N, C-alpha and C positions, 0 to 999 in steps of 0.2 A: 832401484827405481830412480830414474833421472828426471827431475822436474825442471831443471834449468840447463841451458846450454850457453857456453861462452861464445859471444859473437861481437867482434870489434870492441873488446874490453867492456861489454855490457852484458848483464844477465837478462835473459828473456824467459818469460813464463811459457811453459809448453802445454799447460792444461787448456782445454777447449773453451771453458768459461771461467770468468774470474771467481775467486773464492772470497768470502767475507768472514772474518773472525767474529764469532758470536759465542755466547755462553747460555744456550737455551736448555733448560731441563726438559727431558723427553722420556718417553717410554717406548719399548718395542714389544711387539706381540710375536712370539715364536711361531704362532699359527699351528701349534700342536696340542692345544687344549690346556697348556700350562698357564700360569699367571703372568701378567705383564711384568716386565723387568724395567728398572729405571736406568737411564743413561744420560749423558750430557752431549749435546751437539756443540762441537768446538769450532767448526767452520762449515760453511754451506755455500753451494753454488747452484746454478740451474740444473746441473747434471749429477750432483752428489753431495756428500757431506762427510766430515770426519767426526766420529763418535768416540767418547770415552765410556767404556763399559767395565763392569766388575771383573769378568773373566772372558777375554776374547776367545780363548780356546773352546769354550762351551757354546759359542754363538752358532746358530744354524746358518747354512749358506744363504738362505733367503728368509726375510722376516718383514713385518709391517712396522714402520716407524711412525710413531704418534707423538705429536707435540702440539701444545696449545700456548697461545700468547694472549695476554690481556691487551685489548686494543681500544683506541679512542678514534671515533670518526673525525676526520679532518676535512673531508670534502664529500658533498652529495651532488650527484649529477645524473639525470635520467634514472636508469636502473642500476647505477654503479655508485660505489662509495670508495673513498680513499681512507685508509686507516694508518695510524702510527702505533708501533708497539710501545707499550708502557713497561717500565722496569718494575720488577717485583711481582 
């Protein structure tokens, strides 16, 4: 899989949306009645994410990704709020 292409001695990102490196603990639900499994979100974008899982071979082709972050409100306006993620 090629993510970068050489162009005029510069590397260019070929993904559609930028990715951001994160270290979010998360869970996935295989949606088959079994228990939730833990994983780590390593990077995330508007279109997808990279996960670290215990056994990638056993992952179902589709699943529900669940993650939660502790937040603090930094802005309130009309019916919207802005939040920042807290560490830990």
